[in-house]
C-alpha positions in Angstrom: 8.0 22.3 9.6 5.8 25.4 8.8 3.3 26.9 11.1 0.2 25.2 9.6 2.0 21.8 9.8 2.9 22.6 13.4 -0.6 23.4 14.4 -1.9 20.3 12.7 0.6 18.2 14.6 -0.2 20.0 17.9 -4.0 19.5 17.5 -3.9 15.9 16.3 -5.3 13.2 18.5 -2.5 12.0 20.7 -2.3 8.4 22.0 0.9 8.1 24.0 0.5 4.3 24.5 1.0 3.7 20.7 4.2 5.8 20.7 5.6 4.2 23.9 4.9 0.7 22.6 7.4 1.3 19.8 10.3 1.7 22.2 13.1 4.3 22.3 13.3 5.0 18.6 9.6 5.7 18.3 9.6 8.0 21.4 12.7 9.8 20.2 11.2 10.4 16.7 8.1 11.8 18.3 10.1 14.1 20.5 12.1 15.5 17.5 8.8 16.1 15.6 7.2 17.7 18.6 10.1 20.0 19.2 10.2 21.1 15.5 6.5 22.0 15.9 7.2 23.9 19.1 10.0 25.9 17.4 7.8 26.9 14.5 5.0 28.0 16.8 7.3 29.9 19.1 9.0 31.7 16.2 5.6 32.7 14.8 4.4 33.9 18.2 7.4 36.1 18.6 7.5 37.6 15.1 4.1 37.6 13.5 1.8 40.6 13.9 -1.1 38.2 14.3 0.0 34.6 15.1 -3.5 33.3 14.6 -3.5 30.7 17.4 -4.0 30.6 21.2 -0.7 30.2 23.0 -2.3 27.5 25.2 -1.7 25.2 22.2 2.1 25.7 22.6 2.1 25.2 26.4 0.1 21.9 26.0 2.5 20.7 23.3 5.4 21.4 25.7 3.7 19.5 28.4 3.3 16.5 26.1 6.9 16.7 25.1 8.0 16.5 28.8 6.3 13.2 29.1 8.2 11.9 26.1 11.5 13.2 27.5 10.8 11.5 30.9 10.4 8.2 29.0 13.7 8.8 27.1 15.6 9.8 30.2 17.0 13.2 31.3 20.6 12.0 31.0 20.2 11.1 27.3 19.0 14.6 26.5 21.2 16.6 28.8 23.5 17.9 26.0 20.9 18.2 23.3 20.5 21.9 22.4 17.1 23.5 23.2 15.4 25.5 20.5 13.0 27.1 23.2 15.8 28.6 25.4 16.6 32.2 24.4 20.2 33.2 24.9 19.5 36.9 25.6 16.7 39.4 25.8 16.0 41.5 22.7 17.1 45.1 22.2 13.4 46.1 22.5 13.3 44.3 25.9 16.5 46.2 27.0 14.9 49.5 26.1 11.7 48.7 27.9 13.6 47.6 31.0 15.6 50.8 31.2 12.5 52.9 30.5 10.6 51.1 33.3 13.4 51.9 35.8 13.6 55.5 34.7 9.9 56.3 34.4 9.9 57.1 30.7 9.0 55.5 27.4 10.9 52.7 25.7 10.8 54.7 22.4 12.8 57.5 24.0 15.5 55.0 25.1 15.6 53.4 21.7 16.1 56.8 20.1 19.0 57.5 22.3 20.6 54.1 21.7 19.9 54.1 17.9 20.8 50.4 17.7 24.3 50.9 19.1 24.9 48.1 21.7 27.5 50.3 23.5 24.8 53.0 23.8 23.0 51.0 26.5 25.7 51.7 29.1 25.0 55.4 28.6 21.2 54.9 28.6 21.3 53.1 32.0 22.8 56.2 33.7 21.1 59.0 31.6 18.1 59.3 34.0 17.6 58.6 37.7 16.5 55.1 38.6 13.3 54.7 40.6 10.3 52.5 41.2 9.9 48.9 42.4 11.0 45.7 40.8 10.1 42.1 41.4 13.2 40.0 41.7 12.8 36.4 40.8 14.9 33.2 40.3 14.0 29.6 39.5 15.8 26.3 39.9 15.0 23.7 37.2 15.9 20.1 36.2 17.8 21.3 33.1 18.3 24.1 30.6 15.5 23.1 28.2 12.1 24.5 29.2 10.3 22.2 26.7 11.9 19.1 28.5 12.3 20.0 32.1 10.5 21.1 35.2 10.6 24.1 37.6 11.3 22.8 41.0 11.9 25.9 43.1 10.9 29.5 42.6 11.8 32.5 44.9 10.8 36.1 44.6 10.7 39.4 46.5 10.2 43.0 45.7 12.6 45.9 46.2 12.2 49.7 45.9 15.0 51.0 43.6 16.6 53.4 46.1 20.0 53.7 47.7 19.0 52.5 51.1 16.1 50.1 50.5 16.0 46.4 51.4 14.4 43.5 49.6 11.0 42.6 51.2 8.1 40.2 51.1 10.3 37.3 50.1 8.7 33.9 49.3 10.0 30.6 48.2 8.1 27.5 46.9 9.3 24.0 46.1 7.4 22.3 43.2 6.9 18.6 42.6 8.1 16.2 39.9 6.5 13.0 38.5 7.3 10.1 40.7 8.1 8.1 37.5 11.0 8.3 36.9 12.4 10.9 39.4 11.8 9.0 42.6 14.1 6.4 41.3 16.6 8.5 39.3 16.8 11.4 41.7 16.4 15.1 40.9 18.5 16.2 38.0 21.3 18.8 38.7 21.1 18.1 42.4 24.9 18.7 42.6 24.2 22.4 41.6 21.0 23.3 43.5 21.1 20.6 46.2 17.4 20.0 45.8 16.7 16.3 46.5 13.7 14.1 46.2 12.7 14.5 49.8 12.4 18.3 49.2 9.9 18.0 46.3 8.1 14.8 47.2 4.4 15.4 47.6 4.7 19.0 46.3 2.4 20.2 43.6 4.2 20.5 40.2 4.5 24.1 39.0 2.4 23.5 35.9 -0.4 22.2 38.1 -0.3 24.9 40.8 -2.9 27.3 39.5 -2.9 29.4 42.7 0.9 29.9 42.5 0.7 30.8 38.8 -2.1 33.3 39.4 -0.1 35.0 42.2 3.1 35.2 40.1 1.4 36.5 37.0 -0.4 39.2 39.0 2.9 40.3 40.6 4.7 40.3 37.2 2.0 42.6 35.7 2.3 44.9 38.7 6.1 45.3 38.8 8.9 44.9 36.2 10.6 41.5 36.8 14.4 41.3 37.3 16.5 38.2 37.0 20.1 37.4 36.4 20.4 36.1 32.9 16.7 36.9 32.6 16.4 35.2 29.2 16.5 31.9 31.1 13.6 32.8 33.3 11.7 34.4 30.4 12.0 31.2 28.3 10.9 29.0 31.1 7.9 31.1 32.2 6.8 31.3 28.5 6.2 27.6 28.4 5.3 27.0 32.1 3.3 30.0 33.4 -0.2 30.3 32.1 -0.9 33.7 30.6 2.8 34.8 30.7 3.4 34.7 27.0 0.2 36.5 26.2 1.0 39.2 28.8 4.5 39.6 27.5 3.3 40.0 23.9 0.7 42.6 25.1 3.4 44.6 26.9 2.0 44.0 30.3 5.2 42.3 31.6 8.6 44.0 31.4 11.7 41.9 32.0 15.0 43.3 33.2 18.3 41.4 33.0 20.6 42.1 35.9 23.4 40.4 34.1 23.1 43.0 31.3 23.3 45.7 34.0 26.5 44.1 35.2 28.0 44.0 31.8 27.1 47.5 30.9 27.9 49.2 34.2 30.7 47.3 35.8 33.9 48.4 34.0 35.8 45.4 35.5 33.9 42.9 33.4 35.8 43.7 30.2 39.1 43.7 32.0 38.7 40.2 33.5 39.3 37.0 31.5 36.2 35.8 29.8 36.7 32.2 31.2 36.5 33.6 34.7 32.8 34.4 34.1 33.0 37.9 35.4 29.3 38.7 34.9 28.1 35.6 36.8 26.1 36.6 39.9 28.5 35.0 42.4 31.6 36.8 40.9 29.8 40.1 40.5 28.6 39.9 44.1 32.1 39.3 45.4 33.4 42.4 43.6 30.6 44.5 45.1 30.9 43.0 48.6 27.4 41.6 48.8 29.0 38.1 49.0 31.9 38.0 51.3 34.9 35.7 51.2 33.9 32.2 52.2 30.3 32.6 51.1 29.0 31.0 47.9 25.9 31.5 45.8 23.2 29.2 47.1 21.5 28.3 43.8 18.1 28.5 45.5 15.4 30.8 44.2 14.9 33.2 47.1 18.6 33.3 48.2 19.8 34.1 44.7 17.1 36.7 44.2 18.1 38.5 47.4 21.7 38.4 46.4 21.0 39.7 43.0 18.9 42.7 44.2 21.4 43.7 46.8 24.2 43.5 44.2 22.3 45.6 41.6 21.7 48.1 44.3 25.4 48.2 45.2 26.4 48.7 41.6 23.9 51.5 41.1 25.0 53.2 44.3 28.6 53.2 43.0 27.3 55.1 40.0 25.0 57.4 42.0 22.1 56.3 39.8 19.2 56.5 42.2 16.7 59.4 42.3 17.4 61.7 45.2 
């Protein structure tokens, strides 16, 4: 599907009753078509100099798709690959993140790295680290942002200094549609331990305009840091109003703490890959921010706090902070 076809599909008059009346095959066919359109529009947004459309069209198409997916059932789609989930941040994002923490330009970092992936390890330690970051973590009903929901978000800020502490932490639980989740339960409950009682009556993330406005304001004020930040970035792109536009305009900088772990922690390459050495819980154990007997909570604020303290511990080992 090309961009013009995707826009035509997204802007077409949508009557869900006709689709649902056709049963599973009709709903699934519509989902596939809608996700093809989403992919075309996302690719164009990310690569074109002038996409020629308002990103709200993309968010609304993703909202429509979630309704279809709810009718199909989360379990049926759990292992279907998402085309909206990025696996990693771009090299340009890495350069911008390093630059933001060192108070210099992304172009200067890019010149030093010169496209060499191994060069980022040197770039991270070339200049002193300073400033403030917004740590953030979300819990969701799946891995596909075009199909699932954000059910918990936690955030706090931290000055990038050797002796600072995370501050102003907040956590919000977000609601789900009663049909079908009141009956089926919250997906991935075995991981995040968020059950229906914890989200019942809560405002869904996509409908909470006040929450979205607060988050977007904070994200424009401070670089955001998350562990495997491509996950949060992908979800906020389709769920947070104004995020994709601000990212494209360079008003939001995203830093991946997992990339910091992989580039700075020399133990990562020495450990078996199947042991997931760059996972937050394992990294935190090596740095002593998670002691024996403790486990990662998989809740937004708890994991944000753990991530920020672990990043700080790693940077202290390398004497990276400004004096």
